[in-house]
N, C-alpha and C positions, 0 to 999 in steps of 0.2 A: 504493500500500499504505499501511497505518496504521504509525506510528512511536510506540511506547510510551515511557513516561518513562525507563526504564532506557537504552534505545536512544538517546534524545535526550541524555542525560547523557554518554554515551559519545563522541557527536559533539561536544559542547561541549568535552570533554577534548582530542580531537584538534585541534579548532580553536584551543583555547587554547595548546596546544603549539607550533602553527605561528605563532601570534602572538608567543609568547615568542622563538621562534627569529628572527623578523624583527627583534625588538627586539634581541637580543643581537648580531646581525650589523650593527646600526647602519644599518639601511636608512633611506631618506628618511622623515621624519616623516609626511608626507601619504600615503605608502603604508601606514604603520602604522595611521593613523587610518581610512583608507578600509577596510582589512581588518576593523577593529573595528566600524564601522557596518554593513557588508555582512553579515558572518558572526556575529560573537560576540554582538553586542546583540540582533538578532532570535531567535537560538537560546535566548538567556537568558529572553527574554520568553515564548518558546513553552513552555519548561520550567516557568516560574512559572504559566502558564495551566493546564497539564495538571495540575500538583501541586494547585492550587486546585480543578480540577474533580473530583479524586478526594475531596478534603476536604470539599467543599461539595455534592456531588451534581450538579455541572453535567454537561451532555452530554459524554461522552468517545468519541472514535472508536475506542478499543481494546476496546469491548465486542463480543465475538464474536457472530454469528448463532447459534451453537450455544448459548451461554449464554442468549440471549434465548429460544430455543425451549425449554430446560430449565425456565426460570422460568415460561413460560406453561403448560407442562404441570404444573408444581407448583400454579399457581393454579387450574388446572381441576380437579385432583384434589382440592384443598381445597374448592372450590365443590361438587363432586358429592358428597363424602362428609361435609361438614360443614353447618352452617346458616348459611353467610355468603352474603349476597345479592349481593355484589360477585363477578363472575365473572372478568373480564380487563380489563387497561387498555383493550383494544380495544372491549369491550363498553360499558365505563363511558363512552368517548368517544361511543358511538352513542347513549347516553341523553341527554347533554348537547346542547344546541343553541346555535349551529350548529357542526358538526364542521369540522375543517380541510379535509376533502374538500369539504364543501358551500361553504365560504368560497371555494375556487378555482373551483368550478362557478359561483357567483354572479357572479364577476368578469366573466364572459363573457355574463351573461344580459342581456337587454334591460329597461330600467326601464319600469315602468308607473305609473299613478296611485297604486297601494299597494306599489310595491317590485317586486322580481323574482320570477319563477317563480309557483308555486301552493302555497298552505298548505291543509292539511286539519286540522281540529281538532275537539275535543269538549270541552265544558264541562258539568258536572253539579253541580246544586245540590239539597240536601235542606233543606226548610223545614217549620216547624210550621204546619199548616193548622187554623184553630180552628173553621171551619164549612165548609159546602157551598153557600153562599148564591150570588146572582148576582154577588157582588163578589169571590168567592174566586178563587183562583189556578186552580182547575179549570175554572171557567165562562170566565174569560179565556183559557185555553188552547184550549178547545173553540172559542171564538168566533174566535180568531186562526186556528187551523188550518182552519176551514171557509170563510174569506173569500178564499182564494187561488185564482188560476187556473192556477198552474203556470209563470207567466213568471218571468223573472229579478227584475223589480220585486216581484212578489208574494213570492217566496222571501226576498228581502232584507227586505221589510216584516214578514215573519213572524219572521225572526231578530231584527229590531230590537225588535218588539213583546214577544217572550218575554224578552229580556234587559232591557228597561225595566220589565216586570212584576215580574221577579226583583229588580230594583234597588229598586223601590218597597216591597219587602217584606224588606229587609235585616235588619230587626229580628227576623224570624222565622227566619233561617237557623240551621240546626244542623251543616251540613257542606258541603263542595264539593270538587271534583277537576277536572283538566283535562289534556289531553295534545294534541300537534300534531306535524305532520311535514311538512318542505318538500320540494317537488319542482321540478325545472327546468321550464322551459317546454315542452320537447320530451317530457316525461314525463307528459302528460296523462293517458294511459291507466293508468299506475301511480298517479297521484293519485285517479282514479276507483275503481280497485280498492281502494285503501286506505280511501277514504271508504265503499264498500260493506261492507267488513269491520268497520268501527266500527259502522256502522248496523246490520248483522245481529247483532253481539255484543250491542248494546244492545236490539234487538227481541226477542231470546231471553230477556233478563232481565225485560222488561216484560210478557211473556206471563203471568207467575205471577199467581195470584189471592190476594187477602189477606182472606178472609172470617173474622170472629171466631168461635171455637167457642162451644158452648153454656155452657161454664164459664168463658169468658172475661170479664174485667172490661170490656173495650172493647166498645162498642155500636156497631153499623153506623150511619153517617150522622153520627156525632159528630167530635169532633177527631181528626186523624191527621197522620203524617208524610207530606209528599208529596216525591217525588224526580222532578226534572225535568232531562232531557238533551237537549242541542242538539248535533247533529253538522253540520259545515259545511265546504264546500269553496270557498275564495275566492282569486282572483288576487292575487299579491304577497306579500310577506313582512313587511308592517308590522304586520298585525292580531296583536294580544297575546292568546295563548291559555295560555300557561304561568303556574304558581303559584297558580291558583285553589285555595282552601282553606287556603293558608299564613296568611292573616289575612282579616279582613274588607275590609281595604283593598286587598289583592291581588286579592281576588275581585271587587271592585268595578271594579278597573281592566281586568280580563279582559271583564266584561260590558260595560263603557262602550267598550272598544275594538271589540268585535264590533257593537255597536249602532251606532256612529258609521260604521265602515268599510263596513258592510253597505249604506249608501245612497249611497256614492260613485258617481259616474257613474250616478245613478238606478237602482242595483242591478245593473247590467250586469256587475260583476266577481264577482257571486255565481253560482257554478256549480250548487251543490246545497245543499240543507238538509233535514234531517229532525228533528223535535221528538218526544220520547217523554215520557210522564209516568205515574206510578202513585201511588196507586190510580186505577182508571179508573171504578169503579161507587161509587155513593154508599153502598152497604152494605158497602164493603170498608174495612179499617183497616190502615194499615201502622204497625207498632210499631218501637220502638227496636231491639229485638232483631231484627226483620225486615231492618232496615237493615243492621246489622252482619253478618249472615249473607249477604244477597244483594247488597250493594253495599259490600263490603269496601275498594274503593278510595277511599271518601269520607273525607275528613279533617275531624275536628271543628272548628269554629270558633266 
């Protein structure tokens, strides 16, 4: 059972009375010192710790389950009826990586060339495409996607080529974002399901066409914003997916990590890759307004 601060103070009072009684009856000095070291000193330290826990917000064992439940209900109510994005402490932990649960899962995972388990991630970059020539990002993506045979090596080469092509055009970036999720080695089915979920969501967004209207100032075949998404499933937990869009340096770090790790073991660690880009036709034009509406997850850089 938990002992709160008031109960501990009462226990110290009883122990102190017993200690004074021993002293008044002139017991052997070693007996008195032994009682002090075994009982009174540890209890004093415990009382001091609990007092400081309450003062500075340190963990305290006197916090009841009912109080925790009431606080969670209050946080959920605020989230449901207000405009606060943070829901509960539990959900906040699930957003950050790795969670405490993942940490303990990873302890028992077998290490591979790129770490433990499986990582599924997505990186998305928006950039200004000045033309549609053979050296444009569109032609490079077309060529890269048509050259593969579906093997692990081909998938890894595709991921590397897309990342390197984006890195060569960092001066043209206007936005980026990324996300990832880790799975244990025994959860390959869940990892594949999450990969398919990400890929399907991206495919739905990239089916939209962006033809300029008759009254539009934009002309088909001219400059446009291009949005490129790469969804990837790779073995291990070393590949960096997080924080693309936070800055140019952070976005470079993500793309470099994917490009480098993709070719480890000749690409055998890459399980799946899908690449999406828009606009797909030369006559389409993606404007800044289109990006804000259809790709709200992108962060300006």
